[in-house]
Each structure stands twice: as structure tokens, then as C-alpha cells.
C-alpha positions in Angstrom: -30.8 -166.4 167.5 -29.5 -162.9 166.7 -31.3 -159.7 168.6 -31.0 -156.1 168.0 -32.7 -154.5 171.2 -32.7 -150.2 170.8 -32.9 -148.4 174.2 -30.8 -151.2 175.1 -28.0 -148.9 177.6 -31.7 -147.8 179.9 -31.6 -150.4 183.0 -35.0 -152.4 181.7 -32.8 -152.3 178.5 -29.4 -154.0 180.1 -31.4 -156.4 181.7 -33.0 -158.0 178.7 -30.1 -157.7 176.5 -27.9 -159.3 179.3 -30.8 -161.9 179.6 -30.8 -162.7 176.1 -26.6 -163.1 176.1 -26.7 -165.3 178.9 -29.2 -167.7 176.8 -26.1 -167.1 174.1 -28.5 -165.0 172.1 -26.6 -162.5 169.7 -27.2 -159.1 171.1 -26.6 -156.1 169.1 -27.7 -153.1 170.6 -28.7 -149.3 169.5 -28.8 -146.0 172.1 -27.8 -142.2 172.2 -25.9 -143.4 175.6 -23.4 -145.6 175.8 -22.6 -148.8 177.5 -18.9 -148.7 178.2 -19.6 -151.8 180.2 -21.9 -154.2 178.2 -21.5 -158.1 179.3 -19.8 -160.1 176.8 -22.4 -161.2 174.1 -24.4 -157.7 173.3 -22.3 -155.3 170.8 -23.0 -151.5 171.3 -23.8 -149.0 168.8 -23.9 -145.1 169.7 -26.4 -144.3 167.5 -29.5 -142.3 167.1 -32.4 -144.6 166.4 -34.0 -142.1 163.8 -31.0 -141.5 162.0 -29.2 -143.2 158.9 -26.6 -144.9 161.2 -29.3 -147.3 163.0 -30.7 -147.8 159.8 -27.3 -149.0 158.5 -27.1 -150.9 162.2 -30.2 -152.8 161.1 -29.6 -153.5 157.3 -25.6 -155.3 157.9 -27.2 -157.4 161.1 -29.8 -158.9 159.6 -31.1 -159.5 162.7 -34.0 -162.3 163.2 -35.7 -160.2 166.2 -35.8 -156.2 167.2 -36.9 -155.1 171.1 -38.2 -152.0 170.8 -37.3 -150.6 174.2 -36.1 -146.7 173.2 -38.7 -144.8 174.4 -39.5 -142.2 176.6 -41.7 -142.5 179.6 -40.5 -139.5 181.2 -43.8 -137.3 182.2 -41.4 -134.2 182.7 -39.4 -134.3 179.4 -40.1 -131.4 176.7 -43.1 -132.7 174.8 -41.3 -132.0 171.5 -37.9 -134.7 172.8 -40.6 -137.0 174.0 -42.9 -137.0 170.1 -38.8 -137.7 168.2 -38.1 -140.0 170.2 -41.4 -142.5 171.0 -43.3 -141.5 167.8 -40.4 -140.8 165.1 -38.4 -143.3 166.5 -41.0 -146.1 166.6 -41.9 -145.4 162.9 -38.3 -145.6 162.0 -37.3 -148.6 163.7 -40.7 -150.8 162.0 -40.0 -149.3 158.7 -36.4 -150.8 159.0 -36.9 -153.3 160.2 -40.0 -153.7 157.5 -36.9 -152.9 154.4 -34.5 -155.4 155.6 -36.7 -158.1 156.2 -36.6 -158.4 159.9 -39.0 -161.4 160.7 -40.6 -160.3 164.6 -39.9 -156.7 165.9 -41.4 -156.5 169.7 -42.7 -152.8 170.9 -42.2 -152.7 174.4 -45.3 -150.4 175.6 -47.1 -148.9 179.2 -50.4 -149.9 180.0 -50.8 -146.6 180.9 -51.8 -147.0 177.4 -55.5 -147.0 178.3 -55.6 -143.8 181.0 -57.1 -143.2 183.7 -60.6 -142.8 184.7 -63.1 -143.2 187.0 -65.4 -144.5 184.4 -63.2 -147.2 183.3 -63.8 -150.6 183.7 -61.7 -152.3 186.7 -59.6 -155.0 184.2 -58.7 -153.3 180.5 -58.5 -155.8 178.4 -56.4 -155.3 175.3 -59.8 -154.6 172.8 -59.7 -151.3 174.3 -59.0 -148.2 173.4 -56.9 -145.4 175.6 -59.6 -143.3 177.2 -58.6 -139.9 179.0 -55.9 -139.2 177.1 -56.8 -135.3 176.1 -56.7 -134.7 179.6 -53.0 -136.1 180.0 -51.3 -134.7 177.2 -48.3 -136.1 178.0 -49.4 -139.6 177.1 -50.4 -139.4 173.5 -47.3 -139.7 172.5 -46.9 -142.7 173.6 -50.2 -143.2 172.8 -49.5 -143.3 169.1 -46.4 -145.0 169.3 -48.4 -148.3 170.5 -50.9 -147.7 168.3 -48.2 -147.2 165.1 -46.9 -150.5 166.4 -50.6 -152.3 166.5 -50.8 -151.2 163.0 -48.1 -153.0 161.5 -50.1 -156.2 162.1 -51.9 -155.5 158.8 -49.5 -152.8 157.8 -46.8 -155.7 157.4 -48.6 -158.9 157.2 -44.9 -160.9 156.0 -43.8 -159.8 159.5 -44.4 -160.5 163.1 -45.4 -157.9 165.1 -46.0 -158.1 168.7 -46.5 -155.0 171.5 -46.7 -155.8 175.0 -48.8 -153.1 177.3 -46.4 -153.4 180.6 -47.3 -152.8 183.8 -45.3 -150.6 186.7 -41.9 -152.2 187.3 -40.6 -151.9 191.3 -37.4 -153.3 192.3 -34.4 -152.7 193.8 -32.8 -150.9 190.0 -35.3 -148.7 191.5 -36.3 -148.2 188.0 -39.4 -146.1 186.2 -42.6 -144.5 187.1 -43.9 -146.2 190.4 -40.2 -145.8 191.3 -40.0 -142.4 190.7 -42.9 -141.6 191.9 -41.8 -143.4 195.2 -38.3 -142.7 195.5 -38.7 -140.1 198.5 -39.4 -140.5 201.9 -43.5 -139.4 201.8 -45.4 -139.6 199.1 -48.5 -137.5 198.2 -51.7 -139.2 198.0 -55.2 -137.2 196.8 -57.5 -137.2 199.8 -60.5 -139.7 199.3 -58.7 -141.4 197.2 -56.4 -144.8 197.2 -56.1 -146.1 193.6 -54.7 -149.8 193.4 -51.2 -150.0 191.7 -50.2 -153.2 189.2 -46.8 -153.9 189.1 -43.7 -156.8 188.6 -40.6 -157.1 189.9 -37.7 -156.3 186.6 -36.4 -159.6 186.8 -40.0 -161.1 186.3 -40.9 -158.1 183.2 -37.1 -159.1 182.2 -38.1 -162.5 181.7 -41.8 -161.6 179.9 -39.9 -159.2 177.1 -37.1 -161.8 176.9 -40.0 -164.6 176.3 -41.9 -162.6 174.0 -38.9 -162.5 172.1 -38.1 -165.6 171.4 -41.5 -166.9 171.6 -43.0 -165.0 168.5 -46.3 -164.4 169.1 -48.3 -161.7 167.4 -50.4 -159.5 168.3 -51.1 -157.2 171.5 -50.8 -158.1 174.9 -51.1 -156.7 178.5 -48.4 -158.2 180.6 -49.0 -157.6 183.8 -48.1 -160.7 186.9 -49.0 -160.5 190.7 -52.3 -159.2 191.9 -53.0 -154.9 192.4 -52.8 -153.6 195.8 -53.6 -150.5 196.5 -51.4 -147.3 196.4 -51.5 -147.1 199.9 -50.5 -150.5 200.9 -47.2 -150.2 198.1 -46.2 -146.5 200.4 -46.2 -148.6 203.3 -44.5 -151.3 202.6 -41.9 -149.8 200.6 -41.0 -147.2 204.1 -42.9 -144.4 203.1 -45.2 -142.4 204.6 -48.2 -141.3 203.2 -49.6 -137.4 203.0 -52.9 -137.3 202.0 -53.9 -134.0 200.6 -56.9 -132.0 199.1 -56.7 -132.6 196.0 -55.7 -128.2 195.7 -53.3 -128.3 198.1 -51.9 -131.7 197.0 -51.5 -129.6 193.4 -50.0 -126.8 194.1 -47.2 -128.9 196.6 -45.9 -130.6 193.9 -42.5 -130.8 193.9 -41.5 -128.7 197.1 -41.1 -130.0 200.3 -39.5 -133.3 199.2 -42.7 -134.2 197.1 -42.5 -135.4 193.7 -42.7 -133.4 190.7 -45.5 -134.6 188.5 -47.0 -133.0 185.5 -51.3 -132.1 186.1 -52.5 -135.0 184.0 -50.5 -137.6 186.3 -53.0 -136.5 188.8 -55.7 -138.6 187.1 -52.9 -141.4 187.9 -52.9 -141.1 191.2 -56.5 -140.8 192.1 -57.6 -143.6 189.5 -56.9 -147.3 189.0 -55.0 -148.6 185.5 -55.6 -152.3 185.4 -55.3 -154.8 183.3 -55.9 -158.0 182.4 -53.1 -160.7 181.2 -54.8 -163.9 180.6 -54.6 -163.3 176.7 -50.4 -162.8 177.4 -50.3 -165.5 179.5 -52.1 -167.9 177.3 -50.0 -167.4 174.1 -46.9 -167.3 176.4 -46.9 -170.1 179.2 -45.7 -166.7 181.2 -45.6 -167.2 184.9 -44.9 -164.4 187.6 -41.9 -165.7 189.9 -41.6 -162.6 192.6 -45.1 -161.7 194.3 -45.8 -157.9 194.8 -44.7 -157.9 198.9 -41.4 -159.2 197.3 -41.5 -156.9 195.0 -42.2 -153.9 197.2 -39.1 -154.8 200.0 -37.0 -155.5 197.0 -37.5 -151.9 196.2 -37.2 -151.0 200.0 -34.6 -152.1 201.1 -32.5 -152.0 197.9 
């Protein structure tokens, strides 16, 4: 099977490409960042996914599957840059895939699509709309990209579209939003709040994405593995020190004294849980995680 992977030079993109290549699939990567030591079986094109050169890659390669991972999840990045990469890039990828008759497109999104709110249900299902986006404007472009990808289910009925809403990643690569929050020795918590956090080891995340590409299931799917655990437990098991702070002080100290830098909207995600029901994906693909929550936290701690 020939697969195009956008965002291939990112840490997770490399894992997905390497896994596909190890299974003897032909992998063609697209990214503005080079990957000079890409493994055999992975061909990398250093181009912007929004430019004509990226379209030419899809046009000439004629892949069976495109896995779109070329999105920006760093909330501190400029809004204009996020919109260009996340929404414009996603739109271009799906248009190219439709134009050149790609059979299957996998969009890798985030479970933060649903937003965090004190009155949200404990487990979000795929049928729920996003909430609290107005309180977290940095999520807007990712939500819009997710919705655009999902609209391809009816816009391009001849093309199989799979939208994955992945929970947080945690593991030795120390990649992703949760890993960045846990980067320093001290982790701030809002006094009086201890939300559940849901995450998978990066190898299980890789397995889920590769399985989705091979299974060719159509629809929107939440993807998660082990049970969620309280933030205080995540902090303790990963060897960090929790620093409970009253919310007004928490806001003033972010990004100072070794504490992580967060946008104002991210405060909701430190106070309230975003937990997803992933039963639909498991039923459709047979996916089972291999690494439990304690092993994932310990792998992050000792890396």
C-alpha cells in the first residue's frame, strides 16, 4: 500500500511513517521540516502542504491512503500561523485527495475538540458538538479543521474519510501537549481542582493511527486507551512536584519561576476533565492498547 503522511518530520509523524515502512508499505512524507535520516521505505518531500509542490506529490504518487498529521497544536503559536497550517492546510489536503481520487484519507485530530467545561458530561461521544470554544480561542482553528475533515464524509462520498480524535500522548519521546505541560520539575494546579487526564503511550497512539489507515473505516472516532487518572497522580508518578495555587495567583505566575507557559483559555483544561468514550473505534477496528497508564507515566518519567 502506498501512503502519504503529512507532517511526517514531527515526532509522531516519524513513528507512524517508520511503522508503516516496517510493515512494507511505501511511505511518502510531506513536511516543511527535513528528515535527513528517514528509514528505508520512507521518501520525504520538504514542501509546504498548502503549496503547489505538495499537490504535485499527491498527483504523481497517487497514494491509496493519505494520513494528514500536518497540524499545529502549540497553543502559544501566533493565531494567523495556526489558521494557515491547521485550517487552510487541511482544506488543501482534502481537495487534492478528492481531485486525484485518493481512496482513503485519515485526519488525525485531538480530543480537546470537545473543550473543557464544568458542566460537560464525564465521557464525550463523537456525536457531541464542541463546547467552550469561545473561552479557549486557541482551539478554534483545530476545531474548524476537524469539522471540515468530517464534512468530507458527505462532501466526497466516493472517498473514505476517517477522523480520529486522539487523547493526549505520553511516553519517552516527551511529545505533545501533556508532555509539554509536565516538562518542568514543578507542575501548577488550580487549588481545589484535580481533573482527570486521559492519555496513551506514544507507541499505542502510533498503532491506532496505522490501524485506522489499514482498516479503512469511515466516520468520526474518539481514540483512547487506558483509564483516565487525576492530574495529581500524573504529576506524582512522573516524578514532578504539584504546586496548588489559587486561580488569580496561578494566572500571574504562568511562564515564570519554572512554571509552564499557558494561554488564558488553557486554564479550563487544568480545572476540568476532557474524557472521551472510545468504544466506537474499538468496535470498528478491534484496537486494544498494549501499555497501561502507569507504564506510560513511568516511561515518560525515566526517559
